[in-house]
C-alpha positions in Angstrom: 156.9 -87.9 101.3 156.9 -86.5 97.9 159.8 -88.6 95.9 160.7 -87.8 92.3 162.9 -89.9 89.7 163.4 -90.4 85.9 163.3 -93.2 83.8 164.2 -93.5 79.7 163.4 -91.0 77.5 163.3 -88.3 80.1 159.8 -89.8 81.7 159.2 -88.4 84.8 157.9 -90.3 88.0 156.7 -89.0 91.0 155.0 -90.8 94.2 153.8 -89.1 97.2 152.9 -91.3 99.8 151.6 -88.6 102.1 153.3 -89.2 105.3 154.4 -85.9 105.7 152.2 -83.9 108.2 151.6 -81.0 105.4 151.5 -81.0 101.8 154.6 -81.3 99.5 154.0 -77.7 98.4 156.5 -77.8 95.5 154.4 -80.2 94.1 150.7 -79.8 95.6 148.6 -77.1 96.0 145.3 -77.3 98.4 142.5 -75.7 97.7 138.3 -75.7 99.3 135.4 -74.4 97.6 132.1 -74.1 99.5 131.8 -74.3 103.5 132.5 -77.1 105.6 134.8 -79.5 103.5 138.3 -79.7 105.2 141.5 -81.9 104.2 144.8 -82.8 106.4 147.9 -85.0 105.8 147.7 -87.1 109.0 148.0 -90.9 109.6 150.0 -91.1 106.8 147.6 -90.2 104.3 145.3 -87.4 103.1 141.9 -87.8 105.0 138.9 -85.6 104.0 136.0 -84.8 105.9 132.5 -83.4 104.6 130.5 -82.7 107.7 127.1 -82.6 107.4 126.5 -79.0 107.7 128.5 -78.3 104.4 126.8 -76.1 101.8 127.9 -74.2 98.7 129.6 -70.6 99.3 127.3 -68.9 97.4 130.1 -68.2 94.8 129.7 -69.0 91.2 131.2 -68.9 87.6 131.1 -70.6 84.1 131.5 -74.3 85.3 130.9 -73.7 89.2 127.6 -73.0 90.6 126.7 -71.3 94.0 125.8 -74.8 95.4 129.1 -76.4 94.6 131.3 -77.8 97.7 134.4 -79.7 97.9 138.0 -80.1 98.7 141.5 -81.1 97.0 144.6 -80.6 96.1 145.9 -79.7 92.1 149.3 -80.0 91.0 151.4 -76.9 90.6 153.0 -77.8 87.2 150.7 -79.6 84.1 150.9 -82.8 82.9 151.4 -83.1 79.1 151.4 -85.8 76.4 151.2 -89.2 77.7 150.9 -89.9 81.3 149.6 -92.6 83.9 148.7 -92.1 87.4 146.7 -93.1 90.4 145.8 -93.3 93.6 144.5 -95.3 96.7 141.2 -94.7 98.2 139.4 -95.7 101.6 135.9 -94.8 102.4 136.1 -94.3 106.3 132.5 -93.1 106.7 130.3 -93.1 103.6 126.6 -93.7 104.0 125.0 -95.3 100.8 123.4 -92.7 98.4 125.4 -89.4 100.2 125.9 -87.6 96.9 129.2 -86.9 97.3 131.7 -87.5 94.3 135.7 -88.7 94.5 138.0 -88.7 92.0 141.1 -87.9 90.0 141.3 -86.1 86.6 143.1 -83.0 85.0 141.3 -79.5 85.2 139.7 -79.7 81.7 136.3 -80.8 80.8 136.3 -84.5 80.2 139.2 -86.1 82.1 137.7 -87.7 85.2 137.6 -91.0 86.7 135.2 -91.5 89.5 134.3 -93.3 92.8 130.4 -91.5 93.0 127.7 -91.9 95.5 124.6 -90.9 93.6 121.7 -89.3 96.1 117.9 -90.7 95.8 116.8 -87.6 93.8 120.3 -87.2 91.9 120.7 -86.3 88.1 119.4 -89.7 86.9 116.0 -89.8 89.5 117.7 -92.3 91.6 120.8 -93.1 93.5 123.5 -95.3 94.0 127.1 -96.3 94.3 129.3 -96.2 91.1 132.4 -96.0 89.1 132.2 -94.3 86.2 134.5 -91.6 83.5 133.7 -88.6 82.3 135.5 -88.1 79.1 135.6 -86.1 76.2 132.7 -88.6 74.5 130.1 -88.5 77.8 130.2 -90.0 81.0 130.3 -93.7 80.5 131.2 -97.3 82.2 129.0 -96.7 85.2 129.5 -99.7 87.3 127.5 -100.5 90.4 130.2 -101.3 93.3 129.8 -101.5 96.9 133.4 -101.3 97.5 134.9 -99.2 100.3 138.4 -99.3 99.4 140.8 -99.7 96.1 142.4 -97.7 93.4 141.8 -95.1 90.6 143.9 -94.9 87.7 144.0 -92.4 84.5 146.0 -93.3 81.7 146.6 -90.8 78.4 148.2 -92.7 75.4 148.2 -90.4 72.3 144.8 -89.5 71.8 143.1 -92.3 73.9 142.4 -91.9 77.8 141.5 -95.0 79.7 140.0 -94.9 83.2 140.4 -97.6 86.0 139.7 -99.3 89.1 141.4 -101.8 91.0 139.5 -105.1 92.0 142.0 -105.8 94.5 144.1 -108.3 91.7 144.1 -106.2 88.7 143.2 -103.3 87.2 139.2 -103.1 85.4 138.8 -100.9 82.7 135.9 -98.5 83.2 136.0 -96.6 79.8 138.1 -95.6 77.2 137.5 -92.5 75.3 138.8 -89.9 73.2 141.6 -87.9 75.0 143.1 -84.9 73.0 146.7 -84.2 73.9 145.6 -80.9 75.6 147.8 -80.1 79.0 146.2 -79.4 82.4 147.2 -79.8 86.2 146.8 -83.0 88.1 143.5 -83.0 90.1 142.6 -85.3 93.0 139.7 -84.7 95.7 136.1 -84.2 96.2 132.8 -82.6 94.7 129.3 -82.5 95.6 126.6 -79.8 95.4 123.3 -78.2 97.7 121.1 -80.4 95.4 123.2 -83.5 95.7 124.3 -83.5 99.1 122.6 -85.5 101.5 123.9 -83.5 104.7 125.2 -85.8 106.2 129.0 -87.1 107.7 131.3 -88.1 105.1 135.0 -89.3 105.3 137.4 -90.9 103.0 141.1 -91.0 102.5 143.6 -90.7 99.8 147.3 -92.4 99.7 150.2 -93.5 97.5 149.8 -91.1 94.3 151.6 -92.1 91.8 152.6 -90.5 88.3 154.6 -91.3 85.1 154.5 -88.9 82.7 156.2 -85.3 81.8 154.7 -81.9 83.7 155.5 -78.8 82.3 155.1 -75.3 84.3 154.0 -73.8 81.0 150.8 -73.8 81.9 150.4 -70.6 84.4 148.8 -71.9 88.2 145.6 -70.0 88.9 146.0 -66.6 90.6 143.7 -67.2 93.1 142.3 -70.4 95.4 138.9 -69.4 93.8 140.1 -69.4 90.2 141.9 -72.6 90.5 138.7 -74.3 92.1 137.3 -72.9 88.9 139.6 -74.3 86.7 139.8 -77.9 88.3 135.9 -77.8 88.5 136.0 -77.9 84.7 137.1 -81.7 84.6 134.4 -82.2 87.5 131.5 -80.8 85.7 129.6 -84.4 86.0 129.8 -83.6 89.6 127.6 -81.1 89.6 125.6 -80.7 85.9 125.1 -84.5 85.0 123.5 -84.6 81.5 120.2 -86.3 81.0 121.7 -88.5 78.0 124.1 -90.5 81.0 120.8 -92.2 82.1 120.6 -94.5 79.2 124.2 -95.7 79.9 123.2 -95.9 83.6 120.0 -98.2 82.9 122.2 -100.0 80.7 124.9 -101.1 83.0 122.5 -101.8 85.5 120.8 -104.5 83.2 123.7 -105.6 82.6 124.8 -106.5 86.3 121.7 -107.6 87.4 121.7 -111.7 88.0 
């Protein structure tokens, strides 16, 4: 159920525990991409399924390849100025190195916080389970993890973006980077691509979305589901086309975490 309140200086607070059987259509808009991935509000949460048979639809665009697949929610209004939002996740069926990326962000390039499962032949040439951010500087903060449940959080303060994961007791900073005061719609969901997805059943759940900041309807919604996906895919470009320079950051973090 979506709840709204306001705090001092006009800051808005939205909380959605997804306990209703359908999405809160005044706030969220559902979009699928590719063939196979699905989403349902059930069991008091958002449950996402990516069957092994999932694949891209063959459609493509400037930031969206023909092999892309995924599903998620976009907010109907756009976040502007400073904000702080988070969501809980639980990996219900999550084989290692499955090629799926789960995350939150805005529909802008360089605003993503992710819990990613890299396939063995993924962008860096090896697989693994990681937290990371993909901000305006570059993907960074690559942190190996075995956690099957937790929280992701994205904060913008002034011109700085900060991405966090929850370690069970406190928030842990993944990376802090540049975050220009641009306006964008909130996104949460999953993505992958035919070249990375390992054709294995994957399932996860999202719950307890919390947003604190300000929203505006001055940024038009996409007119069609596909164009909405194309806009959302911008911030998740790292889910499909990973930049080679990230390899150095991955190696650095792996070496730092080695015993």
